[in-house]
N, C-alpha and C positions, 0 to 999 in steps of 0.2 A: 536792636533789638537783641538780646542774649539768646542765640537760638540753643537749646539744647531737648534732651530728649522729651523731658515731661512737657515743654512746651508745644513740643510736636505731638506727642499726644495728648493734651487740652482743647490742642484745638482740632483735634483731627474727630475727637471725640464731640465738640457742642456744635461740629458741623451736622452730626447725626442727630442730633436734637439739643435744647439746654437743659444744664444739668447742673448741682450743687457740689461742691468740693467734696464731698460722702459718696454720689451715687458717683464721679469718672472716678474715683482710686476704687471703690467697685466694681466699675465697670476692667476697669485695668488690670486689676485681680479675676476677675471669670475668663477674660482671655487672656489671664495671662501674659500681658502685654508688661507687667512693670517686671516678671524673673525676666521675660527673654530681654529686654532693652537695659536692663542692672538699673533700676529704677528703683531711687532708694527712699525708705518715708519719709515724710518731710516738706519735702522738698517739692512738693507738690504744689502746697500753698505760699514760697519764694515762688512761683510760676504764675500761677495765675493772678497775683499781684505785679509781679514783669509784664505780663500778657493784657491787664487791666490797664496799667500806666502806660502802654505802647499802644491802645486803642485797638488792638486786635480781636476782646471777649473784655462785654459789661454788661452790668448787673443788671437782674427785669427786676426780679422780685424779692424779696427778703420775710420770711416768714420766721415762725417759732410755735410746737406743739406739745402743749404741753410744757414736762419741767426739762425736753429740752435745751440744746442749747440752736441759735436763730441760727436761721439757713439763708444760703444768700444761693440763686439761684444767676447762671451765665449765661448769656450764650456770647456765638462770634459774632463780631461785624464782618462788614466789607471787606471790609481789609485783611480783620481778620483771616478772612477766607483764601485774598487774593494772597497772601502771605504762602498758608499753606498749601495752596497749590505749588507757589512758586518752588519753592522750599521740597516739596515731593519733588517736583519734576527735578530741581537742581542733584539729590541727592539717588534718584533712581537714574540719570544719566551723565554724574561726572564723577569715576573714579576715586576714592581716596584711600592714600599708600596710609591704615590706621591703621599706628602700633599695635600690637597685641603681644601677649607673653609667649600664645605659643609660636609666634612668627621667627622673635628672637630665638626660640630653642631653636626652629630650624636654621635658619642663621649660624648658629655653633654647631648644630648635630655633626659634624664633623670631630670634635670632641671626646664623644663620645666612642666605643667601639661598635660596629654594625649592631651584633647582637643584643651588647646593652638599650641601643636604641632601638631595635623592635620591639624587646621590652618594654622599654615605657608607651613605646607608640601603640604596642599593642590593651594596655590597660588604658591608657586614653581612649581607644574606639572602644571598650567596653564600655565606661561612662558614656560617651556617646550613644550608644546602644542605649542605652539607660532612659538619657535624657531624649532620644528621640522616642522611645515606648510610653513615655511619660507625656511628650508633644503630640504623639498621636493618638492620645488616651480626648486632651484637648480637641487635635484636630476630628475626631468623629463626632461633639461635643456641640462647638463652634462652628463648623463647618459643617457640619447639620443645618445648626440653624440661619447662615451667613452664605455656604459657599468655599467654595476654594478662595476667593480674595482673600479672604480672611485668614488664609494658612498656609501663606503660599512661603512663608519664613521656614517651617516644618520641612517642606521640600526642599527648602535648600540648606537647612540644617542634615539630612539626609544628603543628598550632594558633596557635602564633606566628608562625612560617614565612605562615602562610597570612595572618594582618594584619600582617603586615609588608609582605606584598605586594601586596595591598588598599592602604596606605595611599603606594606605593612608586606604583601606578597613581595615587589623589588626587591625589598632588603632580605623576602624567607630563600628566593631561588637566587639569591647572589645577582641578578640583575643590575642594583645597586649593591653597588659594596664601596669603601673605601679604606685604606691605612691613614692614619693621624701625621704618623714622620715620615711617611710619602709627603704627605700634604705639605708638613712642616718645611722640608726641602725645596718645593716649589716659588717659597715665598721673597 
């Protein structure tokens, strides 16, 4: 099975209840799963086809209402539920060094002067705070319906902002400083 974030999201939603693809997409949008996980439109049907081929979901009903296109409702299979639970356990328990543009930039921050790095990190902090504000609106809406479990990723985002604020303060107060020329001499 090709493990994608789309597949994980589809399995999770179908564990809640059977749905057709449009409802899956709508639920992901309502919960902002699509934004948080970087899900791109069009990959949903690919994930559904793959999950069905792998026997992890199955169609239970196909219907047509008026002039609308046919809708197939899917449900998770016993194997699909087992895969979802095992996969989620694995993702939570096994740290993976996932490359990101930000960690790449941190690895090369020495190439900027501390004042320049400070300015860039402050810009990032402002953007993250705006993102957090938007996520908090989602948290109030979704969290009110399903509780804290549905918004743990918002708390995680806040922790990242707190870390960034600490780094910014350390650069500002010169607890964290560097000189590229000195760095080069030690290589």
